[in-house]
N, C-alpha and C positions, 0 to 999 in steps of 0.2 A: 981216262974218260976224255972224249973229244970236247974241247972247249971252243973250237972255232965256229962260231955262229955268224956267218958272214952278212946276213941281211937282217938288220934291226929296224923294224917299222914301228910307227905309231908312237914315237917319243916326242911329247911336247916339252917336257922338262924332266930331268933325272934328279930325284931327291935322294942325295947320298949322305944326308945327315946321320943316318944310322948305317952301320957296316952291313955288308951283305948285298943281296940282289937289289937293283934300283927299282924305285917306284916311278909311276907317271903321275904328275900332279897337274891341277888345273886352276884357272882363275875363277871359273864359273860355278864351282861347287867343291865340296870337301871329299870328293872321290880320290882315292889314292891306290889304284890297282897296281899289282906288280907289272913291270915291263914284260910284255910277251915278245920274246925274240924268236923270229921265224927264219928258217933257212930252206928255201925252195930249191929242190934239185930236179924237178920235173913238173909235168902238168898236174895241177891239183884240182880237186872238185870244188865247185863254187859252194857258197854257204857261209854261215857264221859259226864261230867256235863258242861253245857253251861250257864254261868252266866255273864250277862252284869252288871258288878259291878259299882255302882253309889254311890255318896256322901262319898267316902272314901278318904284317904290321897292322896296327889300328888304321882303319880307313881302307884296307885292302881285302879283308875277309868278307866276301859277299858273293852271291850269284852274279856272274859277270859274262857279258857277251862281248866277243872280239870279232872284228872282221878278218878277212883272209890276208890282210896286210899287218895285222897285229894291233890295229887301233881299237880302243875301247868303244863300244857302241852303247851299252847299257850296264849300269851297276845297280843292283837291287839293295835291299836293306842289309846293313852291316850285321855280322854275327855268325854263329855256327850254322852251316848250311851244307847240304849234300844232295847229290843226284839231280842236278839242275839240267833240264832238258825240255825239248818240244814234244808234245804228244797230241793225239787227236781226241777230242771230246765232242760228242754229238756232231761229228763230221767237220769240226773246225779246229784250227791250230790253237793250242794253248801252251803256255810254259808252266812248268811245275818245279817246285823245289821243297825240300824239307828243312825245317829249322827246329831247334830244341833247346831245352835247358839241360846242361850236362849233369851227369850223376855218377856215382862211384861205379867203376868197372865197366861202364857202357858209354856209348857216344852221347846218350841223352834220350829223353822222352819228348816227343814233339808232335807237330802237325805238318800236313802237306798243304801247300798253298797253290792254288790254281788261278792263273792270271790269263786274261784275254789279250788280244793284240793291241789294246790300249794300255795294258798293264794294270787294269782294274782287277782286283781280286774278286772272282765270281764264286768261288767255293773255297772253304777251308775244311779239309778232311781230317777228322779226329777219330781216335779209337779209345773206347772206354770198356774195360772188362775187369775181371778180378786179377790184378797184378800185384806182385810183391817186388819192391825195389830194394837195392842194396843199402840205400841210405834210409829207407823207411819213409821217404817223402811221398806225398800224393801229388800227381800231375794232372793237368787238364786233359792230356792226350798221351797215349802210350805207344805211338808209332815209333818204331826203330828206324834209324836213318838209312839202313842198307837198301830198302826197296820201297818204291811206290810206283805202280805200273797200271796205267789205264787200259782196260780190256776192250775188245770190240763191242762188248755189251754195255759200255760206258759205266762200268764199275771200277773200283780200284783195288789192286792187290797190294797189301802192305806187310812188312815183316814186323815181328815183335819178339821181345825176350822177357822171360819171367824167372825169377829166382825161387827155387823150390828144392825140396829134399826128395831123394830117391835112394833105393837100395842098390849099392854097387859092390856088395860084399863078394859077388862072384868074380870080380876083377882083382888083379894083383894090387895090393894096397888100398882096396876098396873099403867102404863102410856101409853099414845098413841104413844110416841116416845122413848120407852125404849131401851137402849143398851143391847144386848144379845150376848152370844157366840154361834153361830150356829154350828151344827155338820154336816159334810159332809163326803162322801166317794167316791172314784174314782177307776175305773179300768183302768190300764195304760199298754200300750204295752212296754214290758221291753227293747226291742231293740231300739225303736225309741222315747220313752217317750210320745207317742201320747195318749191323753185322749180318751178312748173308751166308758166310761160310767161315768155319774156324778149323784149323788143323794144327796138331801138337806133335812135334817130333818125338817126344818122350813116350807117347802112346803108340807110335807106329814103327819106329826104327830102333833096333837094339843099341843101347849105349856102348856096347862092346865094339861096335864098328869104328869108333873114333880112332884117329891116328895121333891124337894129342896125348902126350904123357899125362897120366893121372897124377894130379898134385893138388894140394889144398883141399878145400871142401869141408873143413871142420867147422867153419862158421859162414854166415851169409855173405860177408864181405870178401871172402876168399873162395867163392863158388867156382866150380870147375866148368869151363866152357867146352863141353864135349862135342857140340854140333856146329855152331856158328853159321847160321843161315845168312846168306848175302844176296841171293837173287831168286825171284819167283816169276815165272812166265806162264801165261795162259796157253793151253794146248787144246787139241781137238776133243780129248776125252778127260781133261782135267787141268793139271798144272805140272810144270817142271821146276823142281826146287833144288838149289845148289847148297851143299854144306861144305864149307871150307875145311873143317877139321876132320872130315871123313874122306876127303879126296873123291867125292862121288856126287852125282846128280841123280835124283829120284823122280820118276814119273808117278804122280799121285792121281788116282782116279777121283771122279767127282764125289764118290761115296767115302773118300778118305783113305782107301786101301792103296798099297804100293803096287803099281803095275809092273815096273822094272827099275833096275839100278844100273847106271853106267859108271864104272869105277875107273879112275886114273891110276890106280895102284893094283897091279896083278896079284899082290898078296891079300888084297881086301875082298876078293871075290867079285861080285857084280854078275850081271846076266848076259854079258856079251864077250865074245872072243875078240880081243883087241889086237890090232895091227898098228904098231907105231903110235898108239894112243897112250900117252903118259902125262899125267898132270898132278900137281900137288899144291895145296894152299890156294886154290884157284878162286876166281871171281867171275861174275857177270856171264853166266851160261844162258844162251838164248836159243830159241827154236826157229827154224826156217823150213819151208817147203815140206811140211808134214803131210804124210799120207799114211794109209794102213800098211804100206810096204816099207817106207823109209822116212828119214828126216835128216836135216843138217843141223849141227850144233856149232855155235861159236863160243869161245871163252878166252879169258885172260888167265894164262897159266903163270902165276907168280913164281912157282917153283922155289919158294923161299918163305921162311917164317921170320928170319932175322936178316938185317941188312948185310951181315957178313957171310950169309949163305952164298953158294957159288952161282945159283941161277943157271943161265940167264932167264929173266922173265920174258915171256913171248906170247904172241897170240896164236891160238889154234883153231882150225876149222875141221870138224869131224863129220864124216858121213856114217850114218847108222842104218844098217840093214836090219829091219825089224823082223823079217821073215826068217832069215838064217842066223839071227842073233850074232852079227858081226859088226865091228866098228873099225874104221881106219881113218887116219889123218890125211886130209887133202891139202891143207896149207899150214905152214908154220912160219909165223912172222917174227923175224929177228933181224937185228942190224949189226953185222959183224964189225962195223966201224965204231959202234958205240954200244957196248954191252951194258945193259941196265938190269939191276937186281932190285925189284920192288917187293919189300917185305909185307906190305899191306895195300889193300884197295886196288883199283885198276878196272879197265873196261876195254871191250872190243866191239866196235860198231861197224856193221855193213852200211856204207854211206848210201843215202837214198837217191842214188843216180845209177840205175841198173846198167846203163850202157858202159860205164867205166869199171864197175865192180871194185871200186876202191874200198879200203878198210882203214879205220882210224883206231889207233891203239893209245889209250891213256894209261900212264904208268903209276897211277895211284900215289903212293907215298913219295915217289920220285917226281918232282915237278917238271915232267916232260910229256910230250905227245909226239906221235909219228903217224903220218899218212902213208899207206902202202898202195901200190897199184895192183892189178889183178895178177901180175907175175911175182909179187912179193918184193918189188923194189921200193925203196924209200923215196918218196917224192916231196916230203915235207917233214922237217924236224922243228919242233917247238920247245921252248924252255921258259919257265917263269920263276925260277928259283935255283939255288945251288944244291940244296939238300933237303931231306924230309922235315927237318926242324925249322926250316925257313919258309916253306910253302908246300902245299900239296893240294890234290883234288881227288875226291873219291872216284868220280867218273868224268870223262871228257867226251863231248859229242860235237858233231858238225851237222847243222840243219839249215835249210832255207827258212827265212823268217821275214815277215813284213809287219811292221808295227807303226802305229800312229799314237803316240802317248797322249793321255788325257790331261797332261799338264802343259804349261806354256814353255817355249824356249826361254833361255836366260841370256841377257846382255849385261856385261859389266864393262864400265869405262874407267880408265885410270889416266889422269893427266900426267904427261911425261915432261913437257916443256911448256913454255908460254903459248905456243901456237899448235902443239900436237897432242893428241890423245890416243892411247891404245884402247881398242875395243875388242872384247872377247865374247864369242857367241857359241852356245851349245844347246842341244836339245836331247837330253838323256833318253836313249832308247829308240829314237826315230831312225828309220831305215830308208825312207823314200826321197828325202830332199837332197838336192845336189848343189844348191847355191844359197847365199844369204844376200839380202838387200837391207841396207840401213836407210831409214826414212826419217825425215824431220816432221815435227808436229808443233803447232803453235801453242798447244797446252797439253796438260796431262790427260785431258778428256776429249781430245780432238776426234772428229769424225774422219772416216776413211778418205772421203773426197778432199779433205783439207791437207792431206799428207803429201810429201814430196820425196822422191827417191834421191838420196845423196850418193850412194855407192852400192855397187854390186860386186860380190866376190864369190868365187867357187868355194865349195865346202872343202875343208882340209882336215881330214881326220875327225876326231870327236869334237875338238874345240878349234874354232877358226879365229885367227888373230888378224886384225887389220889396223892400220894407222890412219887416223883422221887428221887432216891438216887444214887449219883455218876454215872450218866448216861454219857456214852461216845458219846456225840453228840454236834454239834454246833447249828444246826437248827432242829426243831421238828414241827410236826403237828399232828392233831388228825383226825381219820376217824370214822364216825358212821357206824356201821355194823349190818346186820341181819344175825346171825350166822357168817359165814366167808365172806359173800357177802358185799362188800363196797357200801354204799348208797350215801355217800357224804364225802368231806374232808374239813377241816378248812384251812384257810391261814397258810402258814409257818411262825413260829415265832422264834426269836433268843433265844437260851437256854444258859444261862451263868453260871449255877451252876457247870458245868463240867470243868471250867477253874481252874487249880491249878498250882502252880509254879513247874518248873522242879526240880525233886528230892525232893520235899517237900510234906508234908501232911496238911499244913495249909496255908491259904491265908494271915495271919497276917505278916506285915513287907514288903510286896511286892506291887509294883505298877502294874496296869493292863498290861502295855506294857512289863513287865518282865515275863508274864505268857506264857506258852506253851499250845496249845490245844492238848489234849491226845485223 
């Protein structure tokens, strides 16, 4: 595996107290995201990288935005999270992510959070229905982390799993009362959490279509995961649903019936004659350019169930001829210089800049990302961990994003010598400011017209560090600016490095109450 990542951006400090991939740490907050190492080999699309970091050290597991140089821009609440992205709701940009309480055999049961461009949570989408869990616990919401998708109708599609019993005696080693993990999806009204549509795989797709070996199922905690839903996309006449353990995507009509099946496995049937279309254990199937005659699909072909499988995992773009029932591959994204085998998770995104036709591949359980141009050449390689046990991300996206946080910037000062002080400034989540100004204030409640600019410094990454020397001020604060326009100000802090004894140039030998303020 290639280890030469030549351009490492956004490192303010490397915390190597624990072995493994380095973290980035800051003076202004307890954020500790993994270092995002980026290697640019061509022109890349603009935008921010949205990575729901999982399985990392404490302080690093969180939905996290990075810029195109690898600097952290925003880190959200710490904890289990998945599918962090920008979506449109009522015509406006929002960010969404799922978080949950873990449970036996599943990622957990949880809610989807919808935040506006100030990071205010404007909706919390929950799912309540008749569910049985492996642990027997009752949860406030039963959304499964694999999918939450805002439709053009401003509803949300979510995936769910239910532990139930069914008759599999017609299968080899089957049982009449076998425990299985059933896959479902729902359409939910975002404002009210009302269920608008429910679909159950066990009711519509023969369980014999699974490609997963039949095992377990004698008890609830050993239920057989025959379907494994992991993406749902709205379509013209219904929904497109991906089932990892069937190697197929199914077009579901709005009445719940199956319209057609596209299989990545020739032995599994399906309704299309395939030309160079093969996929196994796949993720993130999406629909583009749908008409009555054809459509385009994108997907992450894991081609692996275990890390030791041969793979390689790669992105696929497939053209589907609906009239003649044929499908063929138009793009296959793979990097011969760095073969990746991703046993779980993953995503393929058409980047939202149609003139470039770039595509972003997230490698799921392997903490890597790659941006490809329209010709399939790698123009960006990214890495934020060494292996699946150290860090991963269910999906990775790149989006334009403009945000003005509803909280204040932070200023922290640390006196380093008798005459100098280090000042650190950050504004978690802000995208539009380009410089900082540090101002003096005669009191902690001073008015704007009483303040005086002491220093101006360009923004440098997430946290900007400046050194203050012999500053004549008792109280100071920082303002984030765009040019000379003030966007927000930090709380006023007491600045003590400017206190020196009357007539002296040294603090040595004097008590604080002997000092004069100059």
